[in-house]
C-alpha positions, 0 to 999 in steps of 0.5 A: 899493871903491864902495858902489854897483854898477858894472862891475868889472874882471872884467866884472861888477858890484862888490858892496861888501864886504870879506874879513872875518876871519869869512868867512875862518875860516868858509871854512877850516873848511868847506874841511876837508870836503876832508880826508875825500876826500883822506885816503881817496885817500891811504890806499887805495893805501898800505894795498893795498901793505902785505903784512899787509893783502894776506895777510889779505884778498887772499891771491891778490894777496899770493902773486902779488906775493911768491911768484910770481916769474914774474908780469909786474911790470905785472900783480902787483896785477891783482885785481878784488876788490882794486880793488872794495875801492878803487872801491866807495866812489866808486859809493856817493858817486855814489848819495849825491850824488843824495840830497844834492842834495835835502838841500842845497837843502831843509835847507841846506848845513850839514846835508849836511856834517853827514851827510857827516861822520857817515857817513864816521866810521861807515865808518872805524870799521868799516874799522879793526876789519874782520875780513873782506872784506865788512866792508871793502866795507861800510865803504868804502860808508859812506865813499862816502856821506859823501864824496858829501854833503861833495863836494855841499855844501862847494864850493857853501858856499864859492862862496856865502860868499866875496866874488866877488873872492876866490871862487877862492882861498877855494873852492880851500881845498877842494882844498887840504884834499884835498891835505893829506889825501892828504899826511897819509895818505901819511906815516901809511902810511909809518910805520904800515907799519913797525909790527911785528905787521902791524896798522898798516893798521888805524891807517891805515884807522881814522885816517879817523875824525879828519878825519870828526870835524873836518867833523862838529864844523865843520858844527855850528859853521858859519853857513848861507850867506845864499843858502841862508837866502833859499832857505828863506824866512829873509830877515831872518836872511839880510840880517843874515848877509850884513852880517856876512859882508861886514863892512858894513851896505850890502848892499842891492844884493847882497841884492836880487839874491840874493832875485831869484835865489831867487824865480826858482828857486822858480818851477822845480818840477823842477830836474832836468828844468830842466837839460835846457832849452836855456838851461842847455846850457852849464852842463850841458855843463860839469857833465858834461865838466869832472869827466869830463876831471878823472878822465881826466887820470890823476891818480887813478891816481897818487894812489890807487895811487902806492905800488902804481905805484912798487912795480910799476915796481921800487921796494921797499915803503919807497921806494914809500911814500916816493915817494907822500909826495913826490908828496903834498907837491908836490900841497900846494905846487902847490895853494897856487900855484893859491890865489895865482894863480886870482884874478890870472891867471884860470881859463883860463890855469891850465887851459891851462898845467897841461894842457901840463905834464901832457901833456909829463910823461906822454910822458916817463914813458911813454918811461921805463917803455917803455925799462926794462920793455918789453912783458914787464914784467921790467926787471932791476935799476933804477939810481938815476938811473932812479928819480929821473927817473921820480919827478921827472917824476911830481912835475912832472905832479902839480904841473901838475894841482894848480894847474889841473885839481885845484882848478878842476875843483871851482871852475868848476862850483860858480860857474857854476850859476844858483841855480834849478838849482845843487843839481841841477847840482852833484849832476850834477857830483859824480855824474859825477866819482864815476862816472868815479873809480869806473870808472878805479879799477876798471879801472886795474890791469887796464889797467896789466897789459894796456896797460903803458906805453901807459896813460900815452899813453892819459891823455895823449891825453885831456889833449890833448883836454881842453885843446882843449875849454877853449881853445875852450869855457870862458869866463873867470869870474874877477872876476864875481859868482856871481849875475851869471855868466850874462853870460859865456855871452851873450858867448861865441862858441859858447854865446851862441846857447843862452842866452836873451836880455835877460830872463835877463841874470843867472845865470839870472834878471833882475837887479835894482839897488836893488830895481828891475828892469833890462835892462842894467847 
């Protein structure tokens, strides 16, 4: 790699540097922040399908599931209190992500990760020892505060720390740790549900303390990013850190561009108000629509409620939990495909292929459920081949999500924001994600009860819309340095008219080369 800036294959300048062991280990440790989010997604649905848990905290749902044989299979879990247990976390995460934006900007990405780990640990502790529903809800709210801080800081940390040529793969480490968290939670649910005495749910909920400790200890050991150090005025430390991160001494060009971006960001007194400026219209659009669409793929319906969903469509408790383990395993493997391909094939190809795959699978699953359950939700005995077909197509659907909208829904927003609005825009991204995660989690069981198999058609429609949106409105960001991302909007057929002209060439700032201002590179 050359020691001076030029135009790289991705259309952006090449900064010198290598993928060092130091930055690889650092990014792996930081990506562990996704474990807390994934563990919670995986644990929630499994616990809410365990009879001892339902009998203790949600007796009406327990009676409807086990004693009332007249209940439509689609509706056996329809309880607003039960869904509030699951979804209260995401409302809390939405609120905390707004506070986390200020903490992340003023005190660094590390402190925000630390807060996330500590709050998640406290929530897990309360849930593990819960005696009443209010304790469950309080624990969930604390878990949500923790997730809000972690999801705000970890993707930013990874995008800033990684060399631009490997940014996609290292950033997707966050999504990989989410999927590993989901898989671990599904496996634990399967075994804890078998514990005699019916207290296995306490181990499932309390087990969240382990990933919380990992991110807490990890945040204490991690270095801060050079971007964050410059933002807080430590230029000398930032240069040394950048040299260590890139594995070379000649970091002048990248360092000067980071300083230029930081100086521009300091001129912005109100980053939240700044987001509304015309030149940030494409960034704000992506910060809102990408997380919105990510939730309306329907994936959280599958991952939150996989055991509940499989149970509702006729699988017994054991089989339902095992099906959730299988989908969790598929999730992990497919995310590794994304890590391999994101910096080779690009973001757009993965988005579009994944969307097509999910659309086909949702149509097939809707047809399968409609054929057996119809409108009344009473299927009689389900043959084995039917169970195999449903699980197979749900797994293909999960794979499509896991190498497209899953990781890219976090990667793309975290890499496109200029430094001067980065924390605020990432907060919008996380807030929108959590708002619609809350909404989907809160209404899903009622929607399943009333829409029946039409629920999969509903989400399939959104997959079609979001694929069209990506095709026309998302430019390719592969191989472009994070501080030079502004050029992708200037060459886009639609967004070019919103973005300011030459004086804003870079990612929201005038770019520099060797300390000299330049208009074109």
